[in-house]
N, C-alpha and C positions, 0 to 999 in steps of 0.2 A: 081590853078585850070587851066586846059587847056582851050583854046578858044572853043574847040569842046564841052567840058562838059558845059561850061557857056551858050553856044548856046542851048544845050538840055534843061538846067534848065529854061532858059528864055522862050523857047517855051512851056515847061511845065506850067509855070506860065501864059503865055498868054492864053493857053487853059483852065486852071482852072478858070481864072478871065474873061473870055469871057462873055459879056452880063451883067456884074456887073457894076452898076453905082453909088451905095451908099454903103460905107463901112466904117469901124472903124479900126484905127491902135491901137494896144495894146502892152503892154510890158509883156512878159512872161518869161523873163530871170530871173533866180534865183529860179524859182519854182522846187520843187522836182518832180520826175518822177510820183510818185503816185498821187500827188496833180494835176499835168497836166492832167493825166488820167481822174480824177474826173471832172476837168474843161471841158475837151473836151466832156465828157459824158453828162454833163448838158447842154452844148451848142448844142450837137447833138440832144437832146430831143426836143429842140425848133426849130430845122431846121436851125441852125446856123453853118457855117463853120469856122474853124480856121486854117490858114496856116502860118507857120513861114517862112519868106522870107529874102533873101539877098537883101538889099536896092538897090544896083546898078543893080542888075539883074531884080528886081521888077520895077525899073524905066524904063529900056529898054522894058520890057514886056508890061507896060501900056501906053507907049508913044503913043499918038494919040488916046487914049481912055478916057472916062470921069474920070477914076481913076489916070490919070497922075498928077493931082493937089495934090492928097493925098500924093505922095511920094516927093514933092518938098521940099527941105530943111531938110529932115529927116536923122538923123545921128544915128548910133548905131543899135543894132538888134532890130527887131520888128516883129510882127505878124499882119495879117489882118483878121478881122472877117467880114463875109458878110452872108446874108440869112434872115431867119425868115420871118414872114407874111409881114412886112414892116419895114421901116428904124426906126420908133418910137419903135416898139417891139424889134428890134435888139438893139437899144440904151438902152431901159429900162433893158434888160436882161444883157448887158455887164456892164452898170453902177452898177446894183445890185450886180453882182459877183465881181466887183472891190472894192465894200465896204465890202465884206464878208471877215472876218479875216482869213478864212481857206485858201484863195487864195491871201495871203498878197502881194507878189511881183507883181501880176497881176494888171495892171493899164491901163487907157485910155490915149492915146497919142494924137490923132487927129481923125477927122472924115470927111466924105464928104457926104453931104446932098444936093440934088438938084443942084449939080454942085459947091457948096460953100464948102470951107474947113472951119471946125469948130474946135475950141479949146476944151479942156477937159470940161472947164467951160459952153461953149455953148452946148456941148453935154449932160451935166447935166440937162440943161434947156429943151432940146428936150426930154429927158427921163420923163419929167412931163407932156407932151402933151398926149392927148388921142390918142389910137391906131386907126387904120382903122376901126376895129370891133366896138369899142366903138363910133367912129364918126357916122358910118352907124346906130347903134342902137339908137343913139340921134336923128338923122335925121328922122328915121322911127317913132319914138315916137312923134316927132313934127308934122310930116304929119298925123299921125293917130289921135293925139289929136285935131287937127283942124277938121278933118272929124267927130270924135266922138261928138265934141261940136256942130257942125252944125246939125248932125243927131238928137242929143238930143233936139235941139231947135226946129227943124222941127216936130219931134214926139210929143213933149210936147204941141205945139200949135195944131197940128193934133189931138191928143188925147182928148184935150179939146173940139174942134170942133165936134169930132165924138160923144162924150158924149152928147153935146148940141142936135145934130141932132137926136140922139136916144131918148132923152127925148121928143122932139117935135113930133116925129113919133109915140110914144107909147101913147095910150089914157090915160087920168088921172086915177088914182087909184079908185076914186069915181065912175067913169063911168063903169069900169070893175066890180066893186062890184055891182052896180045896174043892170047891163045887166045879171049878173050871177043869181040874185034873180028873175028877170022877167022870165027867160027862164025855 
């Protein structure tokens, strides 16, 4: 491959990976074409990108970016996955697909989360974390739960107090019956 072509490919990688700070390296070598199409389709439905890269050119393209650590010490062909709602949802989907027998040669090789390079075993642990959506719903549930409890406690006491005041304000039942008979 000529230097000119290598420079073009490196620039294309640089543009595609611009702004990406968290990603996963996977192995797609050995997959049949139809299986690869199915894999890419499933990833695309989740908003995940898959790009097969030449390691040396990817190292040059990511030099000076957060992704540089991902390609250190990598040998052999690989592909990079990025995108999704957050790194946890990306990891969950990639790990799920790696365990699926129909995509058998597909496997996780390494990942980059919050600037740290992670092994496949560590990525398996990350895939068990709650996603951003799940964390937000848990947080809102906790906030609403506290507010609901406070509201119930205030309304409970307030309701009892209101019923006591209403009882005191209304004349006793005997007096209302006697007044009706006299009138």
